[in-house]
C-alpha positions in Angstrom: 0.0 0.0 0.0 1.3 3.6 -0.9 1.8 5.6 2.4 1.3 9.5 2.3 4.2 11.6 2.9 4.6 13.6 6.0 3.9 17.0 4.2 0.7 15.6 3.0 -0.4 14.6 6.5 0.4 18.1 7.7 -1.9 19.6 5.0 -4.7 17.4 5.9 -4.7 18.4 9.6 -4.5 22.0 8.7 -7.4 21.8 6.4 -9.6 20.1 9.0 -8.8 22.9 11.5 -9.7 25.7 9.1 -13.0 24.1 8.1 -14.0 23.8 11.7 -13.3 27.5 12.3 -15.7 28.6 9.5 -19.0 27.9 11.6 -21.4 30.8 11.6 -22.5 30.2 15.4 -21.1 32.9 17.6 -18.4 31.6 20.0 -15.8 32.9 22.3 -12.5 33.2 20.3 -10.4 30.5 21.6 -6.8 30.8 22.2 -4.9 30.3 19.0 -4.1 26.7 18.4 -0.7 25.7 19.0 1.4 25.0 15.8 1.7 21.3 15.5 5.1 19.9 15.8 6.5 18.2 12.7 7.6 14.8 14.0 11.1 13.7 13.5 11.7 11.6 10.4 12.2 8.0 11.8 15.5 6.2 11.2 13.7 3.3 9.6 10.5 3.2 7.5 7.6 2.3 9.7 5.5 -0.8 8.9 2.7 -0.3 6.3 -0.3 1.0 7.8 -3.8 2.2 6.5 -3.4 5.6 4.9 -5.1 8.1 7.2 -8.4 9.4 6.1 -9.4 13.2 6.4 -12.2 14.0 8.6 -15.6 14.3 6.8 -16.4 17.6 5.5 -19.4 19.1 3.7 -17.6 19.0 0.4 -19.0 16.2 -1.8 -16.7 13.5 -3.0 -16.5 13.0 -6.8 -18.5 9.9 -7.9 -16.0 7.2 -9.2 -16.5 6.4 -12.9 -17.5 2.9 -13.1 -15.1 0.6 -15.0 -16.7 -0.8 -18.0 -17.4 -4.7 -18.1 -14.9 -6.7 -20.0 -16.1 -7.7 -23.6 -15.9 -11.5 -23.8 -13.4 -12.8 -26.5 -15.3 -14.1 -29.6 -15.1 -17.8 -30.1 -13.0 -18.4 -33.3 -15.1 -20.1 -35.9 -13.4 -22.8 -38.0 -12.6 -21.7 -41.7 -14.8 -24.5 -42.8 -16.3 -27.8 -41.6 -15.5 -30.5 -44.1 -16.8 -33.8 -45.0 -14.7 -36.4 -46.7 -16.3 -38.8 -49.1 -15.9 -42.5 -48.0 -14.6 -43.2 -51.4 -11.3 -41.4 -50.7 -8.5 -43.8 -50.6 -6.6 -43.6 -47.1 -3.6 -41.9 -48.6 -5.6 -39.3 -50.4 -7.7 -38.8 -47.3 -4.6 -38.3 -45.3 -3.3 -35.5 -47.6 -6.8 -33.9 -47.6 -6.8 -33.8 -43.8 -3.4 -32.3 -43.7 -4.6 -29.5 -46.1 -7.8 -28.9 -43.8 -5.5 -28.5 -40.8 -3.5 -25.9 -42.7 -6.4 -23.7 -43.4 -7.9 -24.3 -39.9 -10.8 -26.5 -41.0 -12.6 -29.1 -38.9 -14.2 -32.4 -40.1 -17.7 -33.5 -39.9 -19.2 -37.0 -39.7 -21.8 -36.4 -42.3 -22.2 -34.3 -45.5 -25.3 -32.6 -43.8 -23.1 -31.3 -41.0 -20.5 -29.8 -43.3 -20.0 -26.5 -45.1 -17.2 -28.0 -47.3 -17.4 -31.4 -49.2 -14.4 -33.3 -50.6 -15.1 -36.2 -53.1 -15.4 -37.4 -56.7 -17.4 -35.3 -59.1 -17.5 -32.0 -57.3 -17.0 -28.5 -58.9 -13.5 -27.5 -57.8 -11.0 -30.2 -59.2 -8.2 -30.9 -56.7 -6.9 -34.3 -57.5 -7.0 -37.2 -59.9 -6.9 -40.6 -58.4 -6.3 -43.5 -60.9 -7.3 -47.1 -60.6 -6.5 -50.5 -62.6 -8.4 -53.3 -63.6 -6.3 -56.4 -62.5 -6.3 -60.2 -62.3 -3.6 -62.6 -61.1 -0.5 -62.6 -63.1 -1.2 -66.0 -64.3 -4.1 -64.9 -66.4 -4.4 -65.5 -70.1 -6.6 -62.5 -70.9 -5.1 -59.2 -71.3 -7.9 -56.8 -71.4 -11.5 -56.2 -70.7 -14.0 -53.7 -72.1 -15.7 -51.0 -70.0 -18.9 -52.2 -71.4 -18.3 -55.7 -69.8 -17.5 -54.0 -66.5 -20.7 -52.1 -66.6 -22.7 -55.3 -67.5 -21.1 -57.1 -64.5 -22.2 -54.2 -62.2 -25.6 -54.5 -63.6 -25.7 -58.2 -62.6 -24.8 -59.8 -65.9 -21.4 -61.6 -65.6 -21.4 -63.2 -69.2 -19.3 -60.4 -70.8 -16.5 -61.0 -68.3 -16.4 -64.7 -68.9 -13.4 -64.5 -71.3 -11.2 -62.9 -68.4 -11.9 -65.7 -66.0 -11.9 -68.6 -68.4 -15.6 -69.2 -68.2 -15.6 -69.3 -64.4 -18.2 -67.0 -62.6 -16.3 -63.8 -62.2 -16.0 -62.4 -58.6 -14.7 -58.8 -57.9 -12.4 -58.6 -54.9 -12.2 -55.1 -53.8 -11.4 -52.9 -50.8 -14.3 -51.0 -49.1 -12.8 -47.5 -50.2 -12.4 -48.6 -53.9 -16.0 -50.1 -53.8 -17.2 -46.7 -52.7 -15.4 -45.0 -55.7 -16.9 -47.6 -58.1 -20.3 -46.7 -56.6 -19.7 -43.2 -57.6 -18.7 -44.1 -61.1 -21.2 -46.8 -61.8 -24.0 -46.4 -59.3 -25.2 -49.0 -56.6 -24.3 -52.4 -57.9 -26.9 -55.1 -58.7 -27.6 -57.6 -55.9 -26.6 -60.1 -58.5 -23.1 -58.8 -58.9 -20.7 -61.1 -57.2 -18.5 -58.6 -55.0 -16.3 -59.5 -52.1 -15.0 -56.8 -49.9 -11.5 -57.4 -48.3 -8.9 -55.2 -46.7 -6.5 -53.9 -49.5 -3.6 -55.8 -48.3 -5.4 -59.4 -48.7 -6.5 -58.7 -52.2 -3.8 -60.3 -54.3 -3.4 -63.4 -52.1 -7.2 -63.9 -52.2 -7.3 -63.5 -56.0 -4.6 -66.0 -56.5 -6.4 -68.5 -54.3 -9.7 -67.9 -56.2 -8.2 -68.4 -59.8 -9.4 -68.3 -62.4 -12.6 -66.6 -61.3 -11.3 -63.6 -59.4 -10.5 -60.1 -60.7 -10.1 -56.7 -58.9 -9.9 -53.0 -59.2 -7.0 -51.4 -57.2 -5.6 -47.9 -56.9 -2.5 -47.3 -59.3 -0.1 -46.9 -56.4 -1.1 -50.1 -54.8 -0.1 -52.2 -57.8 2.4 -55.0 -57.4 4.0 -57.6 -59.8 1.7 -60.4 -58.8 -1.2 -58.6 -60.5 -1.6 -58.5 -64.3 -2.8 -55.1 -65.3 -5.6 -55.3 -67.8 -6.0 -52.8 -70.7 -9.5 -51.3 -70.7 -10.8 -51.0 -74.4 -7.1 -51.0 -75.4 -6.1 -48.3 -73.0 -3.1 -49.3 -70.8 -2.7 -47.5 -67.5 1.0 -48.4 -67.5 1.5 -46.4 -70.7 3.3 -43.2 -69.7 1.6 -41.2 -72.5 -1.9 -42.4 -71.6 -4.6 -39.6 -71.9 -6.3 -39.9 -68.6 -9.3 -38.0 -69.9 -10.1 -41.0 -72.0 -9.5 -43.6 -69.3 -12.6 -44.7 -67.5 -11.0 -45.4 -64.2 -9.3 -42.0 -63.7 -11.4 -40.2 -61.1 -11.4 -36.4 -60.6 -11.7 -35.6 -56.9 -13.2 -32.1 -56.3 -14.1 -29.7 -53.6 -17.4 -27.8 -53.1 -18.4 -25.2 -50.4 -16.9 -22.8 -47.9 -13.1 -22.9 -48.0 -12.9 -24.8 -51.2 -10.5 -22.1 -52.9 -8.2 -22.1 -49.9 -7.9 -25.8 -49.6 -7.4 -26.1 -53.3 -4.4 -23.7 -53.0 -2.9 -25.6 -50.2 -3.2 -29.0 -52.0 -1.8 -27.5 -55.2 1.2 -26.4 -53.3 2.1 -30.0 -52.9 2.2 -30.3 -56.9 0.1 -32.6 -58.9 -2.1 -34.4 -56.4 -2.3 -37.8 -57.9 -1.4 -41.3 -57.3 0.0 -41.8 -60.9 2.6 -39.3 -62.0 4.2 -40.3 -65.4 7.2 -38.2 -64.2 7.9 -40.7 -61.3 7.4 -43.8 -63.5 10.2 -45.8 -65.2 9.9 -48.4 -67.8 12.7 -50.8 -68.0 12.9 -53.5 -70.8 14.9 -56.5 -70.4 15.7 -58.8 -73.3 17.1 -62.3 -74.2 19.9 -63.4 -76.4 21.1 -61.0 -79.3 23.8 -62.3 -81.5 24.1 -60.6 -85.0 25.7 -63.5 -86.7 25.1 -66.2 -89.3 21.4 -65.9 -90.8 20.7 -62.7 -88.8 23.8 -61.0 -90.2 23.0 -62.2 -93.6 19.4 -60.8 -93.4 21.0 -57.4 -92.2 23.3 -57.5 -95.1 20.5 -58.3 -97.8 17.6 -56.4 -96.2 19.2 -53.6 -94.4 20.8 -53.3 -90.9 17.7 -52.2 -89.4 15.6 -55.1 -90.7 15.5 -57.2 -87.4 13.8 -54.2 -85.6 11.3 -53.2 -88.2 8.2 -54.5 -86.1 9.5 -54.0 -82.6 12.0 -51.2 -82.6 9.6 -48.4 -81.5 8.5 -50.6 -78.7 12.1 -51.2 -77.5 13.1 -47.5 -77.9 10.1 -46.1 -76.1 11.3 -47.6 -72.7 13.3 -45.3 -70.3 15.9 -48.0 -70.1 16.3 -50.7 -72.6 18.6 -53.6 -71.8 20.4 -55.7 -74.5 22.2 -58.9 -73.8 24.7 -59.0 -76.8 26.7 -62.2 -76.5 29.2 -61.7 -79.3 32.0 -58.9 -79.9 31.9 -56.3 -82.6 35.2 -56.6 -84.4 36.5 -54.6 -87.3 38.3 -57.7 -88.8 35.2 -59.9 -88.5 34.6 -62.1 -91.6 31.7 -61.5 -93.8 28.5 -62.9 -92.8 27.9 -66.5 -93.6 24.3 -68.0 -93.1 25.7 -71.5 -93.4 28.6 -71.0 -90.9 29.0 -74.3 -88.9 31.6 -73.2 -86.4 30.4 -71.6 -83.2 33.0 -68.9 -83.2 31.2 -65.6 -83.7 31.7 -62.0 -84.2 29.8 -59.0 -85.8 30.6 -56.1 -88.0 30.8 -52.9 -86.1 28.3 -51.5 -88.7 25.6 -53.7 -87.0 25.7 -51.3 -84.0 23.2 -49.2 -86.0 20.6 -51.7 -85.0 21.3 -51.3 -81.3 21.1 -47.6 -81.7 17.8 -47.8 -83.4 16.0 -49.7 -80.7 17.3 -47.2 -78.1 19.8 -49.3 -76.3 20.8 -47.9 -72.8 22.8 -50.6 -71.2 24.6 -53.9 -72.4 24.9 -57.2 -70.6 28.2 -59.1 -71.4 27.7 -62.4 -69.6 27.6 -64.4 -72.8 29.7 -67.3 -73.5 30.8 -66.1 -77.1 32.2 -62.8 -75.9 35.8 -63.9 -76.1 35.4 -66.0 -79.4 37.8 -63.7 -81.3 40.2 -63.1 -78.5 41.4 -60.2 -76.3 41.7 -57.8 -79.2 38.2 -58.1 -80.4 36.8 -58.0 -76.8 38.6 -54.8 -76.0 37.7 -53.2 -79.3 34.0 -54.0 -78.5 34.3 -52.3 -75.0 36.0 -49.2 -76.7 32.9 -49.1 -79.0 30.5 -49.3 -76.2 32.3 -46.5 -74.3 32.2 -44.4 -77.3 28.5 -44.8 -77.6 28.0 -44.1 -74.0 26.5 -47.4 -73.4 27.4 -48.7 -69.9 27.9 -52.4 -69.7 28.1 -55.1 -66.8 28.6 -58.8 -66.5 31.8 -58.7 -68.5 34.8 -56.3 -69.0 38.4 -55.6 -69.6 39.6 -57.6 -66.7 37.9 -59.4 -63.6 37.5 -56.4 -61.6 35.8 -54.4 -64.5 33.6 -57.5 -65.4 32.4 -58.0 -61.8 31.5 -54.3 -61.2 27.8 -53.6 -60.7 26.2 -51.1 -62.9 24.3 -48.2 -61.2 21.7 -46.2 -63.1 18.9 -43.8 -62.4 15.8 -42.7 -64.4 12.8 -40.6 -63.4 13.9 -40.7 -59.6 14.2 -44.5 -59.5 17.5 -46.1 -59.0 18.7 -49.5 -60.3 21.7 -51.6 -60.1 22.6 -54.5 -62.5 25.0 -57.4 -61.8 25.4 -60.5 -63.7 27.7 -63.4 -64.2 28.3 -66.7 -66.2 28.5 -70.0 -64.3 28.9 -72.1 -67.5 32.1 -71.0 -69.2 33.9 -72.2 -71.2 37.0 -71.2 -69.3 38.4 -69.1 -72.0 35.2 -66.9 -72.0 35.8 -65.9 -68.3 37.6 -62.6 -67.5 40.7 -63.0 -65.1 42.9 -60.5 -63.4 44.7 -59.7 -66.7 42.3 -60.9 -69.4 39.0 -59.5 -70.6 35.8 -61.7 -70.8 32.4 -62.4 -69.0 32.4 -62.3 -65.2 32.5 -65.9 -63.7 29.9 -66.6 -60.9 31.5 -66.1 -57.7 28.5 -66.8 -55.6 29.8 -65.3 -52.3 30.9 -62.1 -54.1 27.6 -61.9 -55.9 25.5 -62.4 -52.8 27.6 -59.9 -50.8 27.2 -57.3 -53.6 23.5 -57.8 -53.7 23.2 -57.4 -49.9 25.1 -54.0 -50.2 23.1 -52.8 -53.3 19.9 -53.6 -51.7 20.6 -50.8 -49.2 21.6 -48.4 -51.8 19.2 -48.6 -54.8 15.5 -49.1 -55.2 15.6 -52.1 -57.5 18.7 -54.4 -57.5 18.7 -56.7 -60.6 20.7 -59.9 -61.2 21.0 -61.7 -64.6 22.6 -64.8 -65.8 24.2 -66.4 -68.8 23.1 -69.9 -67.4 23.2 -73.4 -69.0 21.2 -73.5 -72.1 18.0 -75.6 -71.7 15.5 -76.2 -74.5 12.4 -76.6 -72.5 9.9 -74.3 -70.6 10.6 -75.7 -67.0 13.5 -74.6 -64.8 15.9 -76.9 -63.6 16.5 -77.8 -59.8 20.0 -76.2 -59.9 18.6 -73.1 -61.9 16.0 -72.6 -59.3 18.4 -72.7 -56.3 20.9 -70.3 -58.0 18.2 -67.8 -59.1 16.5 -67.9 -55.7 19.8 -67.2 -54.1 20.0 -63.9 -55.9 16.5 -63.0 -54.6 17.5 -64.1 -50.9 20.5 -61.8 -51.3 18.4 -58.8 -52.1 17.6 -58.8 -55.8 14.0 -57.5 -56.9 14.4 -58.9 -60.4 16.3 -62.0 -61.4 16.4 -62.5 -65.2 17.8 -65.4 -67.3 19.3 -63.8 -70.4 20.9 -66.8 -71.7 18.0 -69.1 -72.7 17.4 -69.6 -76.4 14.1 -71.1 -75.3 11.4 -69.2 -73.2 11.2 -70.5 -69.5 9.1 -70.5 -66.3 8.3 -67.7 -63.8 8.3 -67.5 -60.0 7.5 -65.0 -57.4 9.9 -65.6 -54.5 10.8 -63.7 -51.3 9.5 -60.4 -52.8 11.4 -60.8 -56.1 10.1 -61.5 -59.7 12.1 -64.4 -61.3 12.1 -65.1 -64.9 14.3 -68.1 -65.6 14.5 -67.6 -69.4 13.4 -65.1 -71.8 14.4 -66.7 -75.1 16.1 -65.0 -78.2 15.7 -61.5 -79.3 17.8 -60.9 -82.5 19.1 -64.3 -83.4 18.7 -66.9 -86.2 17.3 -70.0 -84.4 14.3 -71.0 -86.6 14.7 -74.8 -86.0 11.9 -75.1 -83.4 8.8 -73.4 -82.1 10.5 -72.9 -78.6 13.5 -71.1 -80.2 11.2 -68.9 -82.2 9.1 -67.9 -79.2 10.4 -64.7 -77.5 9.7 -62.8 -74.2 10.6 -59.2 -73.6 9.7 -58.2 -70.1 8.7 -54.5 -69.6 8.9 -53.8 -65.9 7.4 -50.7 -64.5 8.9 -49.0 -61.4 7.0 -46.3 -59.5 8.3 -44.1 -56.7 11.1 -46.5 -56.1 8.8 -49.7 -56.2 8.6 -52.5 -58.8 4.8 -52.4 -59.4 4.3 -54.4 -62.6 5.8 -56.6 -65.3 4.2 -56.8 -68.7 5.0 -59.7 -70.8 5.7 -58.8 -74.5 5.5 -61.8 -76.8 7.1 -62.2 -80.2 7.7 -64.7 -82.8 11.0 -65.0 -84.8 10.7 -64.8 -88.6 13.2 -64.7 -91.4 16.1 -65.8 -89.3 16.2 -62.3 -87.9 13.0 -60.4 -87.3 10.8 -60.7 -84.2 7.1 -59.8 -84.8 4.3 -59.5 -82.3 2.5 -62.7 -81.6 -1.1 -63.3 -82.8 -3.6 -63.9 -79.9 -3.7 -67.5 -80.5 0.3 -67.7 -80.5 0.4 -65.6 -77.3 -2.3 -67.9 -75.6 -0.3 -71.0 -76.5 3.1 -69.7 -75.2 1.6 -68.3 -71.9 -0.3 -71.5 -71.3 2.7 -73.5 -71.7 5.0 -71.3 -69.5 2.4 -70.7 -66.8 2.0 -74.5 -66.6 5.8 -75.0 -66.3 5.7 -72.4 -63.5 3.3 -74.6 -61.5 0.4 -72.2 -62.1 
């Protein structure tokens, strides 16, 4: 409490005395009052006391101005109250919730309680979510029509019978995707056979229910055990796909209070989609190429680019195109002889135009004919590859060079390639001071794959294995290929096989035991004419799909796309050899 000073006390006492002397009643004049003594200043401040109050007087005290009552703080209203359509996939819903939080919006349990709606078909486009029609990888059919999907939805399964081999088709689908299909197609007929499962259970359930099961899944949930089905010829794995024409590309929109603000926040994240072509990499893997004998003769008589006339554009369109060329390019190579009986091979450097035309990006050198013309030809070949800027692996100028993994990156996805030749012959293998193919040092291969699995998205291992002219893989082949997957490879590919061979999904890896020939002259049997080209799709660091391109060798040199009947025959044989 503030204490009045001594001078203030004095003035108060004096004022009281003067006021008392102003009375109008006659009185005897008293003796003059003694002058009050001013007390001495104490040596220490006195303890706080109540301030002395002046004696009441006739003078009215001013009325205190009342203090205004505080105005209560207004309750902050949310920028919006948002409802999220149950059709939104969990990942997309999470992105939207983060955007709502950024603008100070809340969520509501029902659309009636909301001032802002987020879902398909609304006025302000904010995202595009893409879905794929799929079936188990071991499915013969490659496409469906949108009309057949609509008929199934309406309760008529007959148009989908070709997809399921005549079995009653059952759609396996997650709850979120079913809600999205409801938005696209309306409420399904009670006759439509639909089973709802958690997303993570769909592919296993579909394989168990073969051949009757199919599914629709978000693009970013694809994995290699699914075969992606074209819809009316449109392939969702095609980077150039026009999404406006694709029936399973769904626009997610906004409507109501705060839609513009939310749209700005979501746009700041870039293109809001689960399918960005800029983050997709296509990798083509091929089988044996040897531009010799009948193939070389066809190139001499029909033009160097003749072998690629039917498939060149397809190969070149990939982001990364792998060629396994098993013979050297040598300036002293003898003229092409279609009747050559010796198995000592080389190719004219002029034939490299063919590899340029198909968009070659990397070369595998595990072939057993790489050293056929000795060190000089082998080293000349490596010089030519270096001049072209074509990196190579699985062979090299010496053992260290041949064993070194190749690292590559495309569209934000990283790869490694490592390969070896367990077959020989001995002269074909690189040594510390001689060029050639990398021999298979299993301990080294496994150790490198362990390391590479920590460094890149998709480690790949390839082999020039023993040549088997049948569809089945051998027990030794299975053990060796699986060991690469156990060590960390995501794709294991048999480049050596002059005959197509089986597939396997093992320990998270896709294994193809043999792709067959690419550019070669083996016309002696159906099996040597049948060819696989594997087109792998990697998205955001994950291997999501493998497309099987199938070709038939013609004219001792030229692969052409198979007819539908030829493709069905090949897939049936190889799927059976795979135990499917």
